[in-house]
N, CA, C, O and the ligand as a Tripos MOL2 file, in Angstrom:
@<TRIPOS>MOLECULE
protein
  261   259    66     0     0
PROTEIN
NO_CHARGES

@<TRIPOS>ATOM
      1 N          -1.6020  -21.0660   -8.4590 N.3       1 MET1
      2 CA         -0.8300  -21.9650   -7.6380 C.3       1 MET1
      3 C           0.0500  -21.2130   -6.6660 C.2       1 MET1
      4 O          -0.2560  -20.0730   -6.3140 O.2       1 MET1
      5 N           1.1070  -21.8080   -6.2370 N.am      2 ILE2
      6 CA          1.9880  -21.0790   -5.3150 C.3       2 ILE2
      7 C           2.9130  -20.1110   -6.1400 C.2       2 ILE2
      8 O           3.0740  -20.2240   -7.3550 O.2       2 ILE2
      9 N           3.4680  -19.2100   -5.4080 N.am      3 ILE3
     10 CA          4.3410  -18.1770   -6.0620 C.3       3 ILE3
     11 C           5.6740  -18.8960   -6.5160 C.2       3 ILE3
     12 O           6.1490  -19.8410   -5.8850 O.2       3 ILE3
     13 N           6.2100  -18.3960   -7.6080 N.am      4 ILE4
     14 CA          7.4040  -18.9460   -8.1460 C.3       4 ILE4
     15 C           8.5790  -18.6300   -7.1920 C.2       4 ILE4
     16 O           8.6300  -17.5650   -6.5770 O.2       4 ILE4
     17 N           9.5010  -19.5730   -7.0920 N.am      5 VAL5
     18 CA         10.6920  -19.3790   -6.2170 C.3       5 VAL5
     19 C          11.6390  -18.3460   -6.7920 C.2       5 VAL5
     20 O          12.0690  -17.4140   -6.1120 O.2       5 VAL5
     21 N          11.9600  -18.5440   -8.1030 N.am      6 ARG6
     22 CA         12.8520  -17.6040   -8.7840 C.3       6 ARG6
     23 C          12.0180  -16.9350   -9.9190 C.2       6 ARG6
     24 O          11.0710  -17.5020  -10.4650 O.2       6 ARG6
     25 N          12.4500  -15.6880  -10.2260 N.am      7 CYS7
     26 CA         11.8630  -14.9340  -11.3700 C.3       7 CYS7
     27 C          12.1550  -15.7220  -12.6390 C.2       7 CYS7
     28 O          13.2830  -16.1600  -12.8640 O.2       7 CYS7
     29 N          11.0970  -15.9050  -13.4930 N.am      8 TRP8
     30 CA         11.2390  -16.6580  -14.7650 C.3       8 TRP8
     31 C          12.2730  -15.9920  -15.6230 C.2       8 TRP8
     32 O          13.0180  -16.7170  -16.2820 O.2       8 TRP8
     33 N          12.3980  -14.6980  -15.6850 N.am      9 THR9
     34 CA         13.1930  -14.0110  -16.6220 C.3       9 THR9
     35 C          14.6080  -13.7780  -16.1290 C.2       9 THR9
     36 O          15.5440  -14.0740  -16.8710 O.2       9 THR9
     37 N          14.8250  -13.2670  -14.9250 N.am     10 CYS10
     38 CA         16.1720  -12.8990  -14.5490 C.3      10 CYS10
     39 C          16.7920  -13.9230  -13.5170 C.2      10 CYS10
     40 O          17.9990  -13.9100  -13.2760 O.2      10 CYS10
     41 N          15.9630  -14.7660  -12.9490 N.am     11 GLY11
     42 CA         16.5080  -15.7530  -12.0630 C.3      11 GLY11
     43 C          16.7010  -15.2900  -10.6140 C.2      11 GLY11
     44 O          17.2240  -16.0400   -9.7890 O.2      11 GLY11
     45 N          16.2860  -14.0720  -10.3060 N.am     12 LYS12
     46 CA         16.4500  -13.6160   -8.9210 C.3      12 LYS12
     47 C          15.4470  -14.4260   -7.9810 C.2      12 LYS12
     48 O          14.2880  -14.6470   -8.3330 O.2      12 LYS12
     49 N          15.9460  -14.8320   -6.8240 N.am     13 PRO13
     50 CA         15.0570  -15.5020   -5.8710 C.3      13 PRO13
     51 C          14.0530  -14.5070   -5.2940 C.2      13 PRO13
     52 O          14.4330  -13.5250   -4.6560 O.2      13 PRO13
     53 N          12.7690  -14.7710   -5.5240 N.am     14 ILE14
     54 CA         11.7370  -13.8420   -5.0680 C.3      14 ILE14
     55 C          10.6980  -14.5080   -4.1780 C.2      14 ILE14
     56 O           9.9480  -13.8280   -3.4770 O.2      14 ILE14
     57 N          10.6540  -15.8100   -4.2030 N.am     15 GLY15
     58 CA          9.5500  -16.5180   -3.4560 C.3      15 GLY15
     59 C           9.4000  -16.1740   -1.9870 C.2      15 GLY15
     60 O           8.3040  -16.1170   -1.4300 O.2      15 GLY15
     61 N          10.5920  -15.9420   -1.3760 N.am     16 HIS16
     62 CA         10.5410  -15.6670    0.0920 C.3      16 HIS16
     63 C          10.0290  -14.3500    0.4450 C.2      16 HIS16
     64 O           9.7930  -14.0610    1.6180 O.2      16 HIS16
     65 N           9.8250  -13.4490   -0.6260 N.am     17 LEU17
     66 CA          9.3250  -12.0910   -0.3450 C.3      17 LEU17
     67 C           7.8170  -12.0260   -0.4020 C.2      17 LEU17
     68 O           7.2400  -11.0480    0.0730 O.2      17 LEU17
     69 N           7.1470  -13.0250   -0.9640 N.am     18 TYR18
     70 CA          5.7790  -13.0190   -1.2840 C.3      18 TYR18
     71 C           4.8760  -12.8000   -0.0540 C.2      18 TYR18
     72 O           3.8780  -12.0810   -0.1100 O.2      18 TYR18
     73 N           5.2750  -13.4620    1.0820 N.am     19 GLU19
     74 CA          4.4200  -13.4260    2.2580 C.3      19 GLU19
     75 C           4.3630  -12.0070    2.8050 C.2      19 GLU19
     76 O           3.2950  -11.5110    3.1620 O.2      19 GLU19
     77 N           5.5120  -11.3640    2.8670 N.am     20 GLU20
     78 CA          5.5220  -10.0050    3.4230 C.3      20 GLU20
     79 C           4.8430   -9.0980    2.4290 C.2      20 GLU20
     80 O           4.1570   -8.1710    2.8610 O.2      20 GLU20
     81 N           4.9750   -9.2870    1.1480 N.am     21 PHE21
     82 CA          4.3060   -8.4860    0.1190 C.3      21 PHE21
     83 C           2.7940   -8.5020    0.2840 C.2      21 PHE21
     84 O           2.1530   -7.4510    0.3340 O.2      21 PHE21
     85 N           2.2230   -9.7150    0.3710 N.am     22 THR22
     86 CA          0.7410   -9.8050    0.4740 C.3      22 THR22
     87 C           0.2780   -9.2290    1.8410 C.2      22 THR22
     88 O          -0.7880   -8.6220    1.9340 O.2      22 THR22
     89 N           1.0760   -9.4270    2.8660 N.am     23 LYS23
     90 CA          0.7060   -8.9260    4.2090 C.3      23 LYS23
     91 C           0.5810   -7.4030    4.1900 C.2      23 LYS23
     92 O          -0.3750   -6.8310    4.7140 O.2      23 LYS23
     93 N           1.6100   -6.7430    3.5490 N.am     24 ARG24
     94 CA          1.6590   -5.3400    3.5620 C.3      24 ARG24
     95 C           0.6730   -4.6960    2.6050 C.2      24 ARG24
     96 O           0.1630   -3.6060    2.8620 O.2      24 ARG24
     97 N           0.4060   -5.3890    1.4830 N.am     25 VAL25
     98 CA         -0.5880   -4.8810    0.5050 C.3      25 VAL25
     99 C          -1.9900   -4.9480    1.1310 C.2      25 VAL25
    100 O          -2.7710   -4.0020    1.0230 O.2      25 VAL25
    101 N          -2.2990   -6.0870    1.7930 N.am     26 GLU26
    102 CA         -3.6100   -6.2700    2.4130 C.3      26 GLU26
    103 C          -3.8450   -5.2730    3.5180 C.2      26 GLU26
    104 O          -4.9780   -4.9050    3.8270 O.2      26 GLU26
    105 N          -2.7010   -4.8280    4.1310 N.am     27 ALA27
    106 CA         -2.7850   -3.7860    5.1700 C.3      27 ALA27
    107 C          -3.0100   -2.4300    4.6480 C.2      27 ALA27
    108 O          -3.1890   -1.4890    5.4210 O.2      27 ALA27
    109 N          -3.0080   -2.2820    3.3350 N.am     28 GLY28
    110 CA         -3.3840   -1.0110    2.6530 C.3      28 GLY28
    111 C          -2.2510   -0.2520    2.0670 C.2      28 GLY28
    112 O          -2.4540    0.8540    1.5650 O.2      28 GLY28
    113 N          -1.0530   -0.7940    2.1040 N.am     29 GLU29
    114 CA          0.1490   -0.0800    1.4940 C.3      29 GLU29
    115 C           0.0930   -0.1700   -0.0410 C.2      29 GLU29
    116 O          -0.5460   -1.0500   -0.6180 O.2      29 GLU29
    117 N           0.7720    0.7530   -0.6490 N.am     30 ASP30
    118 CA          0.7980    0.8080   -2.1370 C.3      30 ASP30
    119 C           1.6740   -0.2970   -2.6220 C.2      30 ASP30
    120 O           2.8080   -0.4420   -2.1640 O.2      30 ASP30
    121 N           1.1420   -1.1360   -3.6010 N.am     31 ALA31
    122 CA          1.9390   -2.2950   -4.0100 C.3      31 ALA31
    123 C           3.2360   -1.9510   -4.7030 C.2      31 ALA31
    124 O           4.2220   -2.6740   -4.5600 O.2      31 ALA31
    125 N           3.2580   -0.8870   -5.4340 N.am     32 GLY32
    126 CA          4.4710   -0.4630   -6.0980 C.3      32 GLY32
    127 C           5.5590   -0.0440   -5.1260 C.2      32 GLY32
    128 O           6.7250   -0.3580   -5.3640 O.2      32 GLY32
    129 N           5.2390    0.6450   -4.0530 N.am     33 LYS33
    130 CA          6.1600    1.0400   -3.0620 C.3      33 LYS33
    131 C           6.7090   -0.1400   -2.3160 C.2      33 LYS33
    132 O           7.9010   -0.2130   -2.0190 O.2      33 LYS33
    133 N           5.8080   -1.0830   -2.0090 N.am     34 VAL34
    134 CA          6.2740   -2.3340   -1.2400 C.3      34 VAL34
    135 C           7.2430   -3.0550   -2.1250 C.2      34 VAL34
    136 O           8.2740   -3.5100   -1.6300 O.2      34 VAL34
    137 N           6.9760   -3.1930   -3.4270 N.am     35 LEU35
    138 CA          7.8440   -3.9590   -4.3080 C.3      35 LEU35
    139 C           9.2360   -3.2810   -4.2890 C.2      35 LEU35
    140 O          10.2560   -3.9560   -4.1530 O.2      35 LEU35
    141 N           9.2600   -1.9940   -4.4210 N.am     36 THR36
    142 CA         10.5640   -1.2340   -4.4070 C.3      36 THR36
    143 C          11.2960   -1.4460   -3.0970 C.2      36 THR36
    144 O          12.5150   -1.6210   -3.1100 O.2      36 THR36
    145 N          10.6240   -1.4380   -1.9990 N.am     37 GLU37
    146 CA         11.2110   -1.5690   -0.6760 C.3      37 GLU37
    147 C          11.7400   -2.9660   -0.4900 C.2      37 GLU37
    148 O          12.7250   -3.1600    0.2240 O.2      37 GLU37
    149 N          11.1010   -3.9690   -1.1260 N.am     38 LEU38
    150 CA         11.5670   -5.3090   -1.0050 C.3      38 LEU38
    151 C          12.7410   -5.5920   -1.8540 C.2      38 LEU38
    152 O          13.3040   -6.6850   -1.7820 O.2      38 LEU38
    153 N          13.1460   -4.6470   -2.6690 N.am     39 GLY39
    154 CA         14.3360   -4.8090   -3.5510 C.3      39 GLY39
    155 C          14.0060   -5.2720   -4.9250 C.2      39 GLY39
    156 O          14.9140   -5.5920   -5.6920 O.2      39 GLY39
    157 N          12.7070   -5.3270   -5.2920 N.am     40 LEU40
    158 CA         12.3210   -5.8170   -6.6460 C.3      40 LEU40
    159 C          12.1740   -4.5980   -7.5560 C.2      40 LEU40
    160 O          11.1270   -3.9540   -7.6240 O.2      40 LEU40
    161 N          13.2940   -4.3130   -8.2600 N.am     41 GLU41
    162 CA         13.3140   -3.1240   -9.1140 C.3      41 GLU41
    163 C          13.1040   -3.4130  -10.6100 C.2      41 GLU41
    164 O          12.5830   -2.5720  -11.3420 O.2      41 GLU41
    165 N          13.5230   -4.6340  -11.0630 N.am     42 ARG42
    166 CA         13.2690   -5.0270  -12.4480 C.3      42 ARG42
    167 C          11.7780   -5.3560  -12.6450 C.2      42 ARG42
    168 O          11.1150   -5.9110  -11.7690 O.2      42 ARG42
    169 N          11.2850   -4.9860  -13.8390 N.am     43 TYR43
    170 CA          9.8470   -5.1430  -14.0800 C.3      43 TYR43
    171 C           9.4630   -6.6190  -14.2770 C.2      43 TYR43
    172 O           8.2950   -6.9770  -14.1280 O.2      43 TYR43
    173 N          10.4380   -7.4710  -14.6080 N.am     44 CYS44
    174 CA         10.1140   -8.8810  -14.7100 C.3      44 CYS44
    175 C           9.6530   -9.4550  -13.3470 C.2      44 CYS44
    176 O           8.6530  -10.1680  -13.2610 O.2      44 CYS44
    177 N          10.4080   -9.1210  -12.3010 N.am     45 CYS45
    178 CA         10.1350   -9.5720  -10.9330 C.3      45 CYS45
    179 C           8.8280   -8.9620  -10.4380 C.2      45 CYS45
    180 O           7.9940   -9.6220   -9.8180 O.2      45 CYS45
    181 N           8.6920   -7.7010  -10.7340 N.am     46 ARG46
    182 CA          7.4540   -6.9520  -10.2550 C.3      46 ARG46
    183 C           6.2520   -7.5970  -10.9090 C.2      46 ARG46
    184 O           5.2470   -7.8210  -10.2330 O.2      46 ARG46
    185 N           6.3070   -7.9050  -12.1830 N.am     47 ALA47
    186 CA          5.2160   -8.5050  -12.9130 C.3      47 ALA47
    187 C           4.8450   -9.8250  -12.3520 C.2      47 ALA47
    188 O           3.6560  -10.1430  -12.3060 O.2      47 ALA47
    189 N           5.8310  -10.6640  -11.8950 N.am     48 ALA48
    190 CA          5.6220  -11.9590  -11.3270 C.3      48 ALA48
    191 C           4.7710  -11.8570  -10.0670 C.2      48 ALA48
    192 O           3.9230  -12.7120   -9.8090 O.2      48 ALA48
    193 N           4.9980  -10.8290   -9.3030 N.am     49 PHE49
    194 CA          4.2170  -10.5960   -8.1070 C.3      49 PHE49
    195 C           2.8330  -10.0410   -8.4160 C.2      49 PHE49
    196 O           1.8230  -10.5300   -7.9080 O.2      49 PHE49
    197 N           2.8040   -9.0220   -9.2480 N.am     50 LEU50
    198 CA          1.5200   -8.3540   -9.5200 C.3      50 LEU50
    199 C           0.5340   -9.2760  -10.2740 C.2      50 LEU50
    200 O          -0.6810   -9.2170  -10.0820 O.2      50 LEU50
    201 N           1.1300  -10.1450  -11.1570 N.am     51 GLY51
    202 CA          0.2640  -10.9370  -11.9460 C.3      51 GLY51
    203 C          -0.0840  -12.3060  -11.2670 C.2      51 GLY51
    204 O          -0.8310  -13.0910  -11.8500 O.2      51 GLY51
    205 N           0.4260  -12.5870  -10.0920 N.am     52 HIS52
    206 CA          0.2140  -13.7940   -9.4050 C.3      52 HIS52
    207 C          -1.1450  -13.9010   -8.8080 C.2      52 HIS52
    208 O          -1.5620  -12.9910   -8.0920 O.2      52 HIS52
    209 N          -1.8800  -14.9870   -9.0650 N.am     53 ALA53
    210 CA         -3.1510  -15.3050   -8.3870 C.3      53 ALA53
    211 C          -3.0260  -16.5110   -7.5930 C.2      53 ALA53
    212 O          -2.7350  -17.5820   -8.1250 O.2      53 ALA53
    213 N          -3.2420  -16.3880   -6.2660 N.am     54 ASP54
    214 CA         -3.1040  -17.4840   -5.3780 C.3      54 ASP54
    215 C          -4.3320  -18.4320   -5.4220 C.2      54 ASP54
    216 O          -5.3250  -18.2010   -4.7320 O.2      54 ASP54
    217 N          -4.2450  -19.4840   -6.2330 N.am     55 MET55
    218 CA         -5.3940  -20.3880   -6.4510 C.3      55 MET55
    219 C          -5.3430  -21.5720   -5.5480 C.2      55 MET55
    220 O          -6.2120  -22.4360   -5.6640 O.2      55 MET55
    221 N          -4.4150  -21.6830   -4.6760 N.am     56 LEU56
    222 CA         -4.2740  -22.8830   -3.8200 C.3      56 LEU56
    223 C          -5.5890  -23.1830   -2.9580 C.2      56 LEU56
    224 O          -6.0160  -24.3330   -2.8650 O.2      56 LEU56
    225 N          -6.1710  -22.1680   -2.3710 N.am     57 PRO57
    226 CA         -7.4120  -22.4050   -1.5700 C.3      57 PRO57
    227 C          -8.5230  -23.0490   -2.4290 C.2      57 PRO57
    228 O          -9.2280  -23.9340   -1.9440 O.2      57 PRO57
    229 N          -8.6890  -22.6230   -3.6830 N.am     58 GLU58
    230 CA         -9.7210  -23.2060   -4.6180 C.3      58 GLU58
    231 C          -9.2920  -24.6260   -5.0070 C.2      58 GLU58
    232 O         -10.1160  -25.5410   -4.9900 O.2      58 GLU58
    233 N          -8.0620  -24.8150   -5.3450 N.am     59 ILE59
    234 CA         -7.6000  -26.1390   -5.8860 C.3      59 ILE59
    235 C          -7.6370  -27.1820   -4.8130 C.2      59 ILE59
    236 O          -7.8500  -28.3510   -5.1360 O.2      59 ILE59
    237 N          -7.4450  -26.8470   -3.5480 N.am     60 THR60
    238 CA         -7.3480  -27.8720   -2.5270 C.3      60 THR60
    239 C          -8.7430  -28.3380   -2.1570 C.2      60 THR60
    240 O          -8.8820  -29.3010   -1.4020 O.2      60 THR60
    241 N          -9.8070  -27.6710   -2.6770 N.am     61 LYS61
    242 CA        -11.1890  -28.1940   -2.4160 C.3      61 LYS61
    243 C         -11.4100  -29.4980   -3.1420 C.2      61 LYS61
    244 O         -12.2380  -30.3050   -2.7190 O.2      61 LYS61
    245 N         -10.6760  -29.7320   -4.2470 N.am     62 PHE62
    246 CA        -10.9060  -30.9670   -5.0390 C.3      62 PHE62
    247 C          -9.8770  -32.0320   -4.7270 C.2      62 PHE62
    248 O          -8.8550  -32.1630   -5.4000 O.2      62 PHE62
    249 N         -10.1740  -32.7770   -3.7030 N.am     63 LYS63
    250 CA         -9.2870  -33.8420   -3.3100 C.3      63 LYS63
    251 C          -9.5200  -35.0890   -4.1360 C.2      63 LYS63
    252 O         -10.6020  -35.2630   -4.6970 O.2      63 LYS63
    253 N          -8.5110  -35.9750   -4.2220 N.am     64 LYS64
    254 CA         -8.6110  -37.1570   -5.0090 C.3      64 LYS64
    255 C          -9.5120  -38.2110   -4.5020 C.2      64 LYS64
    256 O         -10.2010  -38.8790   -5.2730 O.2      64 LYS64
    257 N          -9.5210  -38.3790   -3.1910 N.am     65 ALA65
    258 CA        -10.3100  -39.4600   -2.6340 C.3      65 ALA65
    259 C         -11.0850  -39.0190   -1.3860 C.2      65 ALA65
    260 O         -11.8050  -39.8210   -0.7910 O.2      65 ALA65
    261 ZN         13.1830  -10.7480  -12.5940 Zn       66 ZN66
@<TRIPOS>BOND
     1     1     2 1
     2     2     3 1
     3     3     4 2
     4     3     5 am
     5     5     6 1
     6     6     7 1
     7     7     8 2
     8     7     9 am
     9     9    10 1
    10    10    11 1
    11    11    12 2
    12    11    13 am
    13    13    14 1
    14    14    15 1
    15    15    16 2
    16    15    17 am
    17    17    18 1
    18    18    19 1
    19    19    20 2
    20    19    21 am
    21    21    22 1
    22    22    23 1
    23    23    24 2
    24    23    25 am
    25    25    26 1
    26    26    27 1
    27    27    28 2
    28    27    29 am
    29    29    30 1
    30    30    31 1
    31    31    32 2
    32    31    33 am
    33    33    34 1
    34    34    35 1
    35    35    36 2
    36    35    37 am
    37    37    38 1
    38    38    39 1
    39    39    40 2
    40    39    41 am
    41    41    42 1
    42    42    43 1
    43    43    44 2
    44    43    45 am
    45    45    46 1
    46    46    47 1
    47    47    48 2
    48    47    49 am
    49    49    50 1
    50    50    51 1
    51    51    52 2
    52    51    53 am
    53    53    54 1
    54    54    55 1
    55    55    56 2
    56    55    57 am
    57    57    58 1
    58    58    59 1
    59    59    60 2
    60    59    61 am
    61    61    62 1
    62    62    63 1
    63    63    64 2
    64    63    65 am
    65    65    66 1
    66    66    67 1
    67    67    68 2
    68    67    69 am
    69    69    70 1
    70    70    71 1
    71    71    72 2
    72    71    73 am
    73    73    74 1
    74    74    75 1
    75    75    76 2
    76    75    77 am
    77    77    78 1
    78    78    79 1
    79    79    80 2
    80    79    81 am
    81    81    82 1
    82    82    83 1
    83    83    84 2
    84    83    85 am
    85    85    86 1
    86    86    87 1
    87    87    88 2
    88    87    89 am
    89    89    90 1
    90    90    91 1
    91    91    92 2
    92    91    93 am
    93    93    94 1
    94    94    95 1
    95    95    96 2
    96    95    97 am
    97    97    98 1
    98    98    99 1
    99    99   100 2
   100    99   101 am
   101   101   102 1
   102   102   103 1
   103   103   104 2
   104   103   105 am
   105   105   106 1
   106   106   107 1
   107   107   108 2
   108   107   109 am
   109   109   110 1
   110   110   111 1
   111   111   112 2
   112   111   113 am
   113   113   114 1
   114   114   115 1
   115   115   116 2
   116   115   117 am
   117   117   118 1
   118   118   119 1
   119   119   120 2
   120   119   121 am
   121   121   122 1
   122   122   123 1
   123   123   124 2
   124   123   125 am
   125   125   126 1
   126   126   127 1
   127   127   128 2
   128   127   129 am
   129   129   130 1
   130   130   131 1
   131   131   132 2
   132   131   133 am
   133   133   134 1
   134   134   135 1
   135   135   136 2
   136   135   137 am
   137   137   138 1
   138   138   139 1
   139   139   140 2
   140   139   141 am
   141   141   142 1
   142   142   143 1
   143   143   144 2
   144   143   145 am
   145   145   146 1
   146   146   147 1
   147   147   148 2
   148   147   149 am
   149   149   150 1
   150   150   151 1
   151   151   152 2
   152   151   153 am
   153   153   154 1
   154   154   155 1
   155   155   156 2
   156   155   157 am
   157   157   158 1
   158   158   159 1
   159   159   160 2
   160   159   161 am
   161   161   162 1
   162   162   163 1
   163   163   164 2
   164   163   165 am
   165   165   166 1
   166   166   167 1
   167   167   168 2
   168   167   169 am
   169   169   170 1
   170   170   171 1
   171   171   172 2
   172   171   173 am
   173   173   174 1
   174   174   175 1
   175   175   176 2
   176   175   177 am
   177   177   178 1
   178   178   179 1
   179   179   180 2
   180   179   181 am
   181   181   182 1
   182   182   183 1
   183   183   184 2
   184   183   185 am
   185   185   186 1
   186   186   187 1
   187   187   188 2
   188   187   189 am
   189   189   190 1
   190   190   191 1
   191   191   192 2
   192   191   193 am
   193   193   194 1
   194   194   195 1
   195   195   196 2
   196   195   197 am
   197   197   198 1
   198   198   199 1
   199   199   200 2
   200   199   201 am
   201   201   202 1
   202   202   203 1
   203   203   204 2
   204   203   205 am
   205   205   206 1
   206   206   207 1
   207   207   208 2
   208   207   209 am
   209   209   210 1
   210   210   211 1
   211   211   212 2
   212   211   213 am
   213   213   214 1
   214   214   215 1
   215   215   216 2
   216   215   217 am
   217   217   218 1
   218   218   219 1
   219   219   220 2
   220   219   221 am
   221   221   222 1
   222   222   223 1
   223   223   224 2
   224   223   225 am
   225   225   226 1
   226   226   227 1
   227   227   228 2
   228   227   229 am
   229   229   230 1
   230   230   231 1
   231   231   232 2
   232   231   233 am
   233   233   234 1
   234   234   235 1
   235   235   236 2
   236   235   237 am
   237   237   238 1
   238   238   239 1
   239   239   240 2
   240   239   241 am
   241   241   242 1
   242   242   243 1
   243   243   244 2
   244   243   245 am
   245   245   246 1
   246   246   247 1
   247   247   248 2
   248   247   249 am
   249   249   250 1
   250   250   251 1
   251   251   252 2
   252   251   253 am
   253   253   254 1
   254   254   255 1
   255   255   256 2
   256   255   257 am
   257   257   258 1
   258   258   259 1
   259   259   260 2
@<TRIPOS>SUBSTRUCTURE
     1 MET1         2 RESIDUE 1 A MET
     2 ILE2         6 RESIDUE 1 A ILE
     3 ILE3        10 RESIDUE 1 A ILE
     4 ILE4        14 RESIDUE 1 A ILE
     5 VAL5        18 RESIDUE 1 A VAL
     6 ARG6        22 RESIDUE 1 A ARG
     7 CYS7        26 RESIDUE 1 A CYS
     8 TRP8        30 RESIDUE 1 A TRP
     9 THR9        34 RESIDUE 1 A THR
    10 CYS10       38 RESIDUE 1 A CYS
    11 GLY11       42 RESIDUE 1 A GLY
    12 LYS12       46 RESIDUE 1 A LYS
    13 PRO13       50 RESIDUE 1 A PRO
    14 ILE14       54 RESIDUE 1 A ILE
    15 GLY15       58 RESIDUE 1 A GLY
    16 HIS16       62 RESIDUE 1 A HIS
    17 LEU17       66 RESIDUE 1 A LEU
    18 TYR18       70 RESIDUE 1 A TYR
    19 GLU19       74 RESIDUE 1 A GLU
    20 GLU20       78 RESIDUE 1 A GLU
    21 PHE21       82 RESIDUE 1 A PHE
    22 THR22       86 RESIDUE 1 A THR
    23 LYS23       90 RESIDUE 1 A LYS
    24 ARG24       94 RESIDUE 1 A ARG
    25 VAL25       98 RESIDUE 1 A VAL
    26 GLU26      102 RESIDUE 1 A GLU
    27 ALA27      106 RESIDUE 1 A ALA
    28 GLY28      110 RESIDUE 1 A GLY
    29 GLU29      114 RESIDUE 1 A GLU
    30 ASP30      118 RESIDUE 1 A ASP
    31 ALA31      122 RESIDUE 1 A ALA
    32 GLY32      126 RESIDUE 1 A GLY
    33 LYS33      130 RESIDUE 1 A LYS
    34 VAL34      134 RESIDUE 1 A VAL
    35 LEU35      138 RESIDUE 1 A LEU
    36 THR36      142 RESIDUE 1 A THR
    37 GLU37      146 RESIDUE 1 A GLU
    38 LEU38      150 RESIDUE 1 A LEU
    39 GLY39      154 RESIDUE 1 A GLY
    40 LEU40      158 RESIDUE 1 A LEU
    41 GLU41      162 RESIDUE 1 A GLU
    42 ARG42      166 RESIDUE 1 A ARG
    43 TYR43      170 RESIDUE 1 A TYR
    44 CYS44      174 RESIDUE 1 A CYS
    45 CYS45      178 RESIDUE 1 A CYS
    46 ARG46      182 RESIDUE 1 A ARG
    47 ALA47      186 RESIDUE 1 A ALA
    48 ALA48      190 RESIDUE 1 A ALA
    49 PHE49      194 RESIDUE 1 A PHE
    50 LEU50      198 RESIDUE 1 A LEU
    51 GLY51      202 RESIDUE 1 A GLY
    52 HIS52      206 RESIDUE 1 A HIS
    53 ALA53      210 RESIDUE 1 A ALA
    54 ASP54      214 RESIDUE 1 A ASP
    55 MET55      218 RESIDUE 1 A MET
    56 LEU56      222 RESIDUE 1 A LEU
    57 PRO57      226 RESIDUE 1 A PRO
    58 GLU58      230 RESIDUE 1 A GLU
    59 ILE59      234 RESIDUE 1 A ILE
    60 THR60      238 RESIDUE 1 A THR
    61 LYS61      242 RESIDUE 1 A LYS
    62 PHE62      246 RESIDUE 1 A PHE
    63 LYS63      250 RESIDUE 1 A LYS
    64 LYS64      254 RESIDUE 1 A LYS
    65 ALA65      258 RESIDUE 1 A ALA
    66 ZN66       261 GROUP 0 **** ****
């Protein structure tokens, strides 16, 4: 689904960083370095980004009517 707004564990707001994160990683940058530069130093926040799967394009194929 969509990225979480706040980290589940520590409560830090992280949702607004996801767009830049995906843009930079798709451009070929190292994911770990991007996370550090975005200010995500705790492993709970880093795990939320690295473990996230954007399923919205698949889910929106199944409309109700
Ligand atoms: Zn966190």
